[in-house]
C-alpha positions as a printed NumPy array, in Angstrom:
array([[-112.837,  -97.07 ,  121.559],
       [-109.732,  -94.932,  122.784],
       [-111.326,  -91.636,  123.461],
       [-113.253,  -92.861,  126.097],
       [-110.636,  -93.586,  128.055],
       [-109.553,  -90.575,  127.358],
       [-112.394,  -89.141,  128.72 ],
       [-112.606,  -90.62 ,  131.892],
       [-114.202,  -88.219,  134.116],
       [-111.24 ,  -86.684,  136.673],
       [-113.491,  -86.226,  139.147],
       [-114.378,  -89.558,  139.369],
       [-110.747,  -90.4  ,  138.876],
       [-109.648,  -88.494,  141.599],
       [-112.144,  -89.719,  143.974],
       [-112.077,  -93.437,  143.215],
       [-107.727,  -92.815,  143.577],
       [-108.774,  -91.214,  147.102],
       [-111.225,  -93.837,  148.77 ],
       [-108.221,  -96.802,  147.664],
       [-105.928,  -94.739,  149.171],
       [-107.996,  -93.949,  152.948],
       [-108.797,  -98.021,  152.579],
       [-104.861,  -98.267,  152.427],
       [-104.165,  -96.273,  155.347],
       [-106.663,  -97.961,  157.42 ],
       [-105.878, -101.492,  156.384],
       [-108.47 , -102.173,  154.649],
       [-106.638, -103.513,  151.684],
       [-103.247, -104.831,  151.226],
       [-100.999, -102.564,  149.081],
       [-100.086, -106.068,  146.839],
       [-104.278, -104.847,  145.953],
       [-103.451, -101.802,  145.341],
       [-100.108, -102.802,  142.922],
       [-102.472, -105.645,  141.645],
       [-105.022, -102.694,  140.173],
       [-102.551, -100.725,  138.914],
       [-101.691, -103.697,  136.838],
       [-104.587, -104.805,  136.425],
       [-106.52 , -101.548,  134.824],
       [-103.683, -101.197,  132.508],
       [-103.968, -104.152,  130.637],
       [-107.766, -103.606,  130.139],
       [-106.897, -100.277,  129.194],
       [-105.1  , -101.229,  126.89 ],
       [-107.647, -104.14 ,  126.294],
       [-109.911, -101.616,  125.462],
       [-108.036,  -99.666,  122.726],
       [-107.861, -102.337,  121.348],
       [-111.497, -103.721,  121.011],
       [-111.547, -106.94 ,  122.828],
       [-112.896, -105.22 ,  126.008],
       [-115.588, -102.849,  126.951],
       [-114.997,  -99.49 ,  128.489],
       [-117.042, -100.101,  131.178],
       [-116.054, -103.349,  131.669],
       [-112.713, -101.221,  132.385],
       [-114.353,  -98.713,  134.087],
       [-116.309, -101.843,  136.576],
       [-112.967, -103.67 ,  136.908],
       [-111.38 , -100.471,  138.497],
       [-113.965, -100.149,  140.325],
       [-113.473, -103.583,  141.992],
       [-110.379, -103.21 ,  142.695],
       [-110.753,  -99.615,  144.621],
       [-113.475, -101.792,  146.717],
       [-111.98 , -104.585,  147.469],
       [-113.921, -106.688,  145.036],
       [-111.927, -109.267,  141.966],
       [-113.63 , -110.943,  139.527],
       [-112.922, -114.84 ,  138.607],
       [-113.049, -114.885,  135.306],
       [-110.93 , -111.194,  135.357],
       [-108.367, -112.219,  137.068],
       [-107.932, -115.845,  134.569],
       [-106.744, -113.519,  131.614],
       [-103.88 , -111.6  ,  133.587],
       [-101.156, -113.324,  134.227],
       [ -99.866, -111.028,  137.07 ],
       [-102.278, -111.914,  138.893],
       [-103.246, -114.581,  141.091],
       [-106.716, -115.672,  141.676],
       [-107.515, -113.829,  144.61 ],
       [-106.193, -110.371,  143.047],
       [-102.312, -110.76 ,  144.494],
       [ -99.937, -109.325,  142.139],
       [ -97.466, -112.27 ,  141.592],
       [ -95.004, -113.044,  138.612],
       [ -95.072, -114.813,  135.818],
       [ -94.237, -118.843,  135.683],
       [ -92.367, -118.737,  132.766],
       [ -90.208, -121.845,  132.319],
       [ -92.389, -124.072,  129.948],
       [ -92.027, -120.567,  127.572],
       [ -89.385, -121.898,  124.132],
       [ -86.955, -119.709,  124.156],
       [ -87.071, -116.565,  121.078],
       [ -84.947, -114.153,  119.253],
       [ -87.493, -111.627,  121.225],
       [ -87.041, -107.395,  119.906],
       [ -88.383, -104.209,  121.031],
       [ -87.983, -100.429,  120.947],
       [ -89.752,  -97.623,  122.106],
       [ -88.81 ,  -94.245,  122.432],
       [ -89.102,  -90.967,  124.192],
       [ -89.562,  -86.821,  124.357],
       [ -87.235,  -84.472,  126.183],
       [ -89.088,  -81.005,  125.957],
       [ -86.103,  -78.293,  126.478],
       [ -85.993,  -74.306,  125.545],
       [ -84.23 ,  -72.751,  122.605],
       [ -80.995,  -71.782,  124.786],
       [ -80.025,  -75.22 ,  126.276],
       [ -80.561,  -76.603,  122.315],
       [ -77.867,  -74.433,  121.605],
       [ -75.747,  -75.231,  124.348],
       [ -76.756,  -78.481,  122.962],
       [ -75.495,  -78.268,  119.907],
       [ -72.674,  -75.785,  120.961],
       [ -70.812,  -75.745,  123.565],
       [ -72.486,  -77.917,  126.311],
       [ -74.168,  -77.809,  129.031],
       [ -72.204,  -77.115,  132.743],
       [ -72.068,  -81.143,  133.981],
       [ -70.621,  -81.509,  130.73 ],
       [ -71.701,  -84.815,  127.939],
       [ -75.113,  -84.873,  128.537],
       [ -75.935,  -86.643,  125.481],
       [ -73.094,  -89.586,  126.117],
       [ -74.264,  -89.509,  130.074],
       [ -78.201,  -90.315,  128.58 ],
       [ -77.265,  -93.428,  126.252],
       [ -74.774,  -94.755,  129.   ],
       [ -77.926,  -94.281,  131.623],
       [ -80.06 ,  -95.854,  128.938],
       [ -77.869,  -99.125,  128.206],
       [ -77.265,  -99.434,  132.395],
       [ -80.751,  -99.029,  133.473],
       [ -81.896, -101.522,  130.36 ],
       [ -79.51 , -104.386,  131.668],
       [ -81.641, -103.454,  135.714],
       [ -84.927, -103.146,  135.134],
       [ -85.74 , -106.036,  136.935],
       [ -84.345, -104.196,  139.972],
       [ -86.959, -101.672,  139.309],
       [ -90.12 , -102.723,  137.891],
       [ -91.467, -105.547,  140.987],
       [ -92.769, -108.705,  138.036],
       [ -90.166, -108.119,  135.256],
       [ -88.265, -110.679,  135.307],
       [ -84.172, -110.805,  135.251],
       [ -83.292, -111.561,  131.878],
       [ -79.714, -112.025,  129.626],
       [ -79.64 , -109.064,  127.036],
       [ -78.013, -109.71 ,  123.933],
       [ -78.475, -105.957,  122.786],
       [ -78.9  , -102.974,  123.656],
       [ -78.973,  -99.55 ,  122.111],
       [ -79.219,  -95.649,  122.672],
       [ -79.654,  -93.092,  120.722],
       [ -80.368,  -89.466,  121.661],
       [ -80.566,  -87.127,  118.611],
       [ -81.042,  -83.428,  119.6  ],
       [ -83.822,  -81.373,  117.675],
       [ -85.097,  -77.508,  117.559],
       [ -87.572,  -79.087,  119.976],
       [ -85.13 ,  -80.468,  122.664],
       [ -84.242,  -84.395,  121.992],
       [ -85.368,  -87.932,  120.613],
       [ -84.632,  -90.536,  122.653],
       [ -84.624,  -94.239,  120.895],
       [ -83.614,  -97.531,  122.293],
       [ -84.114, -100.397,  121.278],
       [ -82.731, -103.979,  122.774],
       [ -82.488, -107.509,  121.544],
       [ -82.735, -111.289,  123.715],
       [ -82.936, -114.805,  123.424],
       [ -85.444, -116.137,  126.493],
       [ -88.787, -116.71 ,  127.514],
       [ -89.683, -113.316,  128.127],
       [ -90.1  , -110.021,  125.78 ],
       [ -88.012, -106.995,  126.362],
       [ -90.828, -104.631,  126.197],
       [ -90.206, -103.177,  129.673],
       [ -86.398, -103.013,  129.238],
       [ -86.345, -100.81 ,  126.044],
       [ -89.313,  -98.091,  127.333],
       [ -86.957,  -98.403,  131.727],
       [ -83.864,  -97.126,  129.299],
       [ -85.519,  -94.411,  127.675],
       [ -87.175,  -93.054,  130.539],
       [ -84.101,  -93.68 ,  132.414],
       [ -81.951,  -91.702,  130.014],
       [ -83.936,  -88.785,  129.997],
       [ -83.687,  -88.982,  133.733],
       [ -80.107,  -88.948,  133.189],
       [ -80.136,  -85.706,  130.749],
       [ -82.836,  -83.588,  132.982],
       [ -79.011,  -84.301,  135.499],
       [ -77.094,  -83.213,  132.96 ],
       [ -79.09 ,  -79.603,  131.779],
       [ -81.006,  -78.887,  134.4  ],
       [ -78.583,  -75.99 ,  135.971],
       [ -79.884,  -74.253,  132.758],
       [ -83.32 ,  -75.116,  132.37 ],
       [ -85.493,  -76.62 ,  135.296],
       [ -88.155,  -76.153,  133.29 ],
       [ -87.483,  -79.119,  130.431],
       [ -89.979,  -81.957,  130.21 ],
       [ -89.799,  -85.513,  129.513],
       [ -92.827,  -86.932,  127.484],
       [ -94.23 ,  -89.266,  125.515],
       [ -92.555,  -92.623,  126.315],
       [ -94.274,  -95.049,  124.364],
       [ -93.706,  -98.354,  123.056],
       [ -92.981,  -98.655,  118.823],
       [ -92.499, -101.938,  117.83 ],
       [ -91.58 , -105.394,  119.475],
       [ -91.429, -108.765,  118.327],
       [ -91.283, -112.429,  119.159],
       [ -92.836, -114.511,  121.35 ],
       [ -96.576, -115.417,  121.289],
       [ -98.559, -112.353,  120.861],
       [ -96.194, -111.95 ,  117.907],
       [ -95.576, -108.649,  116.253],
       [ -96.479, -105.091,  117.494],
       [ -96.056, -101.568,  115.284],
       [ -97.578,  -98.295,  116.903],
       [ -99.398,  -96.335,  114.523],
       [ -99.793,  -92.995,  114.076],
       [-103.01 ,  -92.874,  115.184],
       [-102.175,  -94.622,  118.832]])
């Protein structure tokens, strides 16, 4: 089923996105509708991959948002949307405080000379890996200020590692909290910003560096329980 999402025609997707932006600039839909569409379509894409929704359902939902329609039963299943399809922050006060944990990873692909510099004398700006790690830790703590619908969390621990490989740098972030909502976004934000900081440190010698494979590897805690990425994902 995941292959069905991957085969979504680029032409159709581009046309729908263009129409959505035209409707936005003409005042026919609101920016919150566009944000709501992004959140909703992303959620249904994941549901398709897990087999709990059909590919046709995901495409239909995408079309409904671009054309200004929202099905009530779809909204009821998506906690980040209200009954009108507007993006909202979920009220979590009724949830129990539980131990929650998340691990995310990403990769920064570098040329061979940049890898050699990182292993040897370093890049002109200094300690690239150290700066990336600190940036990732700071980003995890600031996630609610960067991602609109994330809750501020009293994070209990953040670990960010950056390991040099022959192809570049592998970045991993681990975030923990005892609270009412998970820390998946904190872990993903940590690796993303760490990668951006690394790019800033090496861009003088490798402007062609590529940030790729940002992904959630593991999460535990909360109502949804445990998730572990498999190789096929």
